[in-house]
N, C-alpha and C positions, 0 to 999 in steps of 0.2 A: 685395361682401365685402371687408373690409380685408385687408391683407397678413398681419397677425398671425393672423387666423382661418384664412386659407388655409394658412399654415405649420402651424398646429395640426392641421388636417384632414389635410394631407399626412403629418405625423408619425404620426398615429393610423392612417392607412391603411398606412403602412410597418410599424408595429408589428404590426398585425393580419395583414399578409401573412406576417410571419415566424412566426406562431403555428403554422402547419401545415407549416413547412419541416422538412427532415431535420436532425438534429443535425450540427454541424460535424464534419468528419472529424478525428480526432486525429492528431497528428504522428507517432505510433508505433502499431503494432499492440499489442494487449494483451500478446502474447507478448514483443514487444520491450520494452515498458514494464516488464514483470516481470523479464526477464533483464538489462536494462541499468540499471534504476533501483531497483525494489523489492528484488530479491534482494541486490544489493551494499550497499544502504543498511541492510537488515536485518542483514546480516553485520557491518557496522561496529558496530551496536548490540550484537549478540550477542557480539562479541569483546571488549566492554568488561569483562565479568565472566565468567570461565570457569575451568574446572578442566582441567588437562592431566596426563596420565601418559605419560611418554616414557622411552625407554631411553637411558642415557648410560653408556658403558663396560660395556655388557651388564647394567646394573643399573637397575631401575625408579626413576624420579624423579618425584615428584608436585609439581605447581605450581598455585598459585592465581594467576590473572591478574586483577589488580584495578586500577582507575584510581588513579593516584598523583599526577598533576599536574593543574593547571587545564586544560591542553591535552587531557588524556585525557577529562576531564568535558565539555569543550566539544565534542569530537568525538562523544561519546555524545549530547549535547543536540542537536547539529546533525542527527544521524541520526534522532533521535526527531521533531524538527520536520519533517524531510523525509518521514518515513513518514506523518505526519498529512496533509501536502500530497498525497502520492501516493494515500492512501486516499480523500481527498476527490475527487481527480481520477477515480478509478475509479468514483465514484458519479455522475459527470456523464453526460448523455445520450450523449456521444461514446463512452463505454465501456459504459454500461449498456443502451442500446437494443438490443433483440433478445434479451436474456438473461432468464432467469427472475427472479422477485422475490428469490430467495435471493442473487443477485449483490449487490444493494444491502445485504442483511443482512451478508454477509461483508465487504464494503467498509466498512460502518458499524462492524462489530466490530473491524476493523483500525484504523480511526480512533480508536475508544475505547481500544483497547489501547495505541496509540501516544501518546495523551494521558496515559495512566497512566505510560508510559515517560518522557514529559516531566517529570511530577511526581517520579518516582523520581530522575531526574537532578538536578532542582532541589533535592531534599532531600539529594543526594549519598549516597543509601542503596544500598550495594552489594547488600543482600538484595533490595530492591525492584527494582533494575535487573535482577538475575538472574531474579526472579519475572516481571517484565513481559516479559523476553526469552522466557521459556517460554510466556507467554500469546500473544505475537505469533506464535511458532512454531506453536502449536496452532491459531490462527485461519487461518494460511496453509495448514497441513496439511489442515484441514477443507475449505477452499475448493478445494484441489487434488484432493480426492476427488470433488467435484462437477464441477469444471472441470479435467480433466487438462491439465497444462502442455503436453504434446506437441501437442495439437490446439486447445485452447481451446473445444472444443465439448462441452457436457455430454452424457453418455451418452443421456439421455432425448430429446435434440434431434437427435442425429446421424442423418443420412440412412440409410435402410435399407442394410445391407451395408457401411457405413463404420465402420472401427475408430476410435473417438474417442481412443484412447491413442497 
């Protein structure tokens, strides 16, 4: 057998050996990823367009917070880009293995909503940024009903007697 054929066989054996292996452990737990990356990134996006009602000198003051500079739009775009990356990461075996199939659906919905957020920022559409922010919030809220943040264990999978929340 020549050297090239031997290397090809060794490579094939190596690839096949990896097929049954466990997924690589992620650098963070799901809870850490959510608390340290997903939540703060979503808040950056959500804070791009918002409405505030505050008291100043005991009088209500209403404010629309809107992006007004290129830097404001860049910050929103960077957040939308990062949310797509994080949603894709949540779909990897490192985070999806051992969870129900709805996990991938939630992560996929977050990726899709975040792609819409990218488009809204590209269009510099205040209305679309606001709308996609609401969509992202809805996806996150629905996922948190199935996977309570306190435990990361869906109620239907929690061991008997364990409170998943």
